C-alpha positions as CSV (number, residue, x, y, z in Angstrom):
1,M,0.0,0.0,0.0
2,S,2.7,2.5,1.0
3,G,4.8,1.6,-2.0
4,D,1.8,2.2,-4.3
5,I,0.9,5.6,-2.9
6,I,4.5,6.8,-2.9
7,E,4.9,5.8,-6.5
8,S,1.7,7.8,-7.2
9,I,3.2,10.8,-5.4
10,K,6.4,10.4,-7.4
11,E,4.6,10.2,-10.7
12,N,2.4,13.2,-10.0
13,V,5.4,15.4,-9.0
14,I,7.0,14.4,-12.3
15,Q,3.7,15.3,-14.0
16,G,3.6,18.7,-12.2
17,R,0.2,18.0,-10.7
18,V,-0.6,19.8,-7.4
19,T,-4.3,18.9,-7.2
20,R,-6.8,16.7,-9.0
21,D,-7.8,19.7,-11.2
22,D,-4.4,19.9,-12.8
23,E,-3.8,18.4,-16.3
24,G,-0.3,17.2,-16.0
25,I,2.1,16.6,-18.9
26,D,0.3,13.4,-20.1
27,E,-3.3,13.6,-21.1
28,G,-6.2,12.1,-19.2
29,M,-5.1,12.8,-15.7
30,V,-7.6,15.5,-14.7
31,G,-9.8,14.3,-11.9
32,Q,-7.2,11.8,-10.6
33,P,-5.7,12.7,-7.2
34,G,-2.8,15.1,-7.4
35,V,0.2,15.5,-5.0
36,T,-1.7,17.3,-2.2
37,E,-4.5,14.7,-2.1
38,L,-2.0,11.9,-2.2
39,I,0.1,13.3,0.6
40,K,-3.0,13.6,2.8
41,E,-4.0,10.1,2.0
42,A,-0.5,8.8,2.7
43,L,-0.3,10.6,6.1
44,A,-3.8,9.3,7.0
45,S,-2.6,5.7,6.1
46,G,0.4,6.0,8.4
47,V,3.1,6.3,5.7
48,G,6.3,7.7,7.2
49,V,7.2,11.3,6.5
50,S,10.8,10.4,5.7
51,D,9.6,7.8,3.1
52,I,7.3,10.4,1.5
53,I,10.2,12.9,1.2
54,N,13.0,10.5,0.2
55,R,11.2,8.0,-1.9
56,G,8.5,10.3,-3.2
57,L,9.6,13.9,-3.5
58,T,13.4,13.6,-3.7
59,A,13.3,10.6,-6.0
60,S,10.8,12.4,-8.3
61,M,12.9,15.5,-8.6
62,T,15.9,13.4,-9.5
63,V,13.9,12.1,-12.5
64,V,12.8,15.7,-13.3
65,G,16.4,16.8,-13.1
66,Q,17.5,14.1,-15.6
67,K,14.7,15.0,-17.9
68,F,15.7,18.7,-17.8
69,E,19.4,17.8,-18.4
70,N,18.3,15.6,-21.4
71,E,16.1,18.5,-22.7
72,E,13.0,16.4,-22.4
73,Y,11.7,19.0,-19.9
74,Y,11.9,22.8,-20.1
75,I,11.7,25.5,-17.5
76,P,7.9,25.5,-17.3
77,D,7.9,21.7,-16.8
78,M,10.5,21.9,-14.1
79,L,8.7,24.8,-12.4
80,A,5.4,22.8,-12.4
81,S,7.2,19.9,-10.7
82,A,8.9,22.3,-8.2
83,E,5.5,23.8,-7.3
84,A,4.2,20.3,-6.6
85,V,7.1,19.7,-4.3
86,G,6.5,23.1,-2.6
87,A,2.9,22.2,-2.0
88,A,3.9,18.8,-0.6
89,M,6.4,20.3,1.8
90,E,3.9,22.8,3.2
91,L,1.7,19.9,4.1
92,L,4.6,17.8,5.5
93,E,6.5,20.4,7.5
94,P,4.3,20.2,10.7
95,Y,4.7,16.4,10.7
96,M,8.5,16.6,10.3
97,A,9.0,18.0,13.8
98,Q,6.5,15.6,15.3
99,S,8.4,12.7,13.6
100,G,11.7,13.9,15.0
101,I,13.1,14.4,11.5
102,K,15.9,16.9,11.5
103,P,16.7,19.0,8.5
104,K,20.0,18.3,6.7
105,G,21.0,21.9,7.3
106,K,19.7,25.5,7.4
107,I,19.9,27.7,4.2
108,L,19.2,31.4,3.7
109,I,18.6,32.4,0.1
110,A,18.2,35.8,-1.5
111,T,18.3,37.8,-4.7
112,V,20.8,40.6,-4.2
113,K,20.2,44.3,-4.0
114,G,18.9,45.9,-7.2
115,D,17.7,42.7,-8.7
116,L,14.0,41.9,-8.8
117,H,14.2,38.5,-10.5
118,D,13.2,35.5,-8.4
119,I,12.0,32.6,-10.5
120,G,15.3,30.8,-10.4
121,K,15.7,31.5,-6.7
122,N,12.2,30.2,-6.0
123,I,12.9,27.0,-7.8
124,V,16.1,26.4,-5.9
125,S,14.3,27.1,-2.6
126,I,11.6,24.5,-3.3
127,L,14.0,21.9,-4.5
128,L,16.2,22.3,-1.4
129,R,13.1,22.0,0.8
130,G,12.2,18.8,-1.0
131,T,15.7,17.5,-0.5
132,G,15.4,17.9,3.3
133,Y,16.9,21.3,4.0
134,L,15.3,24.1,6.1
135,V,15.1,27.1,3.8
136,K,14.4,30.7,4.6
137,D,13.8,32.9,1.6
138,L,14.8,36.5,2.2
139,G,13.2,37.6,-1.1
140,N,14.5,39.7,-3.9
141,D,16.3,43.1,-4.1
142,V,17.6,42.4,-0.6
143,E,20.0,45.0,0.9
144,T,23.4,43.8,1.8
145,K,23.1,44.9,5.4
146,D,19.9,42.9,5.7
147,I,21.6,39.7,4.4
148,V,24.4,40.2,6.9
149,E,22.0,40.7,9.7
150,A,20.0,37.6,8.7
151,V,23.2,35.5,8.7
152,R,24.0,36.9,12.2
153,E,20.6,36.1,13.6
154,E,19.7,32.9,11.8
155,K,23.2,31.3,11.9
156,P,22.6,29.3,8.7
157,D,24.9,26.6,7.3
158,F,24.6,27.9,3.8
159,L,23.8,31.2,2.1
160,G,22.5,31.2,-1.5
161,L,22.9,34.4,-3.5
162,S,21.1,35.0,-6.8
163,A,21.4,37.6,-9.6
164,L,20.2,37.8,-13.1
165,L,21.8,41.0,-14.2
166,T,25.4,41.9,-14.8
167,S,24.8,45.2,-13.1
168,T,23.6,43.5,-9.8
169,M,26.0,40.5,-9.7
170,V,28.6,42.8,-8.2
171,N,26.5,43.0,-5.1
172,M,27.3,39.3,-4.5
173,E,30.9,40.3,-4.0
174,A,29.8,43.2,-1.8
175,T,27.8,40.9,0.4
176,I,30.7,38.5,0.8
177,K,33.0,41.4,1.8
178,A,30.4,42.7,4.2
179,L,30.1,39.3,5.9
180,A,33.9,39.2,6.2
181,E,34.0,42.7,7.7
182,N,31.4,41.6,10.3
183,G,33.3,38.5,11.2
184,L,30.7,36.2,9.7
185,R,32.3,35.0,6.5
186,N,33.8,31.8,7.9
187,K,30.6,30.9,9.7
188,V,28.6,30.1,6.5
189,K,29.2,28.5,3.1
190,I,28.2,30.7,0.2
191,I,26.8,29.5,-3.1
192,I,26.0,31.8,-6.0
193,G,23.9,31.4,-9.1
194,G,22.1,33.2,-11.9
195,A,22.5,33.7,-15.7
196,P,25.5,36.1,-15.7
197,V,27.6,34.3,-13.1
198,S,30.0,31.4,-13.5
199,E,32.3,29.1,-11.7
200,E,35.2,31.4,-12.4
201,Y,33.3,34.4,-11.0
202,A,32.4,32.5,-7.9
203,E,36.1,31.7,-7.3
204,S,37.1,35.3,-8.0
205,I,34.8,36.8,-5.3
206,G,35.5,34.1,-2.7
207,A,32.3,32.1,-2.9
208,D,32.3,28.4,-1.9
209,G,30.4,27.2,-4.9
210,Y,28.4,27.9,-8.0
211,G,25.1,26.4,-9.1
212,A,24.4,26.5,-12.9
213,D,20.8,25.6,-12.2
214,G,18.6,24.4,-9.4
215,F,19.7,20.7,-9.6
216,H,23.4,21.6,-9.9
217,A,23.0,23.9,-6.9
218,I,21.6,21.0,-4.9
219,S,24.6,18.8,-5.9
220,V,27.0,21.5,-4.9
221,I,25.4,22.0,-1.5
222,E,25.2,18.3,-0.9
223,A,28.9,18.0,-1.6
224,L,29.8,20.9,0.7
225,N,27.5,19.4,3.4
226,S,29.3,16.1,3.2
227,G,32.7,17.6,3.2
228,D,33.4,16.4,-0.4
229,S,35.2,18.6,-3.0
230,V,32.8,20.5,-5.2
231,A,32.8,19.5,-8.9
232,S,32.4,22.3,-11.4
């Protein structure tokens, strides 16, 4: 029973179906339970939260990542699946504490000052939550001083910085310098991402890693979290 419902959750995440009203990528799925209905059914049936997350959500996004890499899926497809994971995590988070499930780590994420773009950041946030991290999204156009203060108060393991403009990516370096000036740089691992940035830029400003897309960002954070070297 638990295996069947977890497979259904996995399939509906891959299809990007949040509720029974959603169409999905394949035809003929409208009216069938979506991710939120299936999550509720799984919890009512006593399926473990860790099983739902690991075998359902994380496993499904691994498949989505492979499809995206193989160009079978495009950004709207990936976004639909990410939204399904986000809806699932909203339902599961109260049960995680009750089940004694500890997050893999705490992550702050923000789009830097002057930049209003947040689609990529939002996808990364959802994917990280579905992978088992506690994520606090500071929003977009975030002042450097506010990021520094958030790191001081929240004491995260990781800080993710996003920028989509060449004119705002310089604020990533400004943020890292501000953290150093406040004695916080060595207390948090910093990963950057966004269209104009690169592995070389990450190294040049002293970041700990660079995520080319949401799935790559997860692999970088997982490597840093385990103490492994980060592959470019």
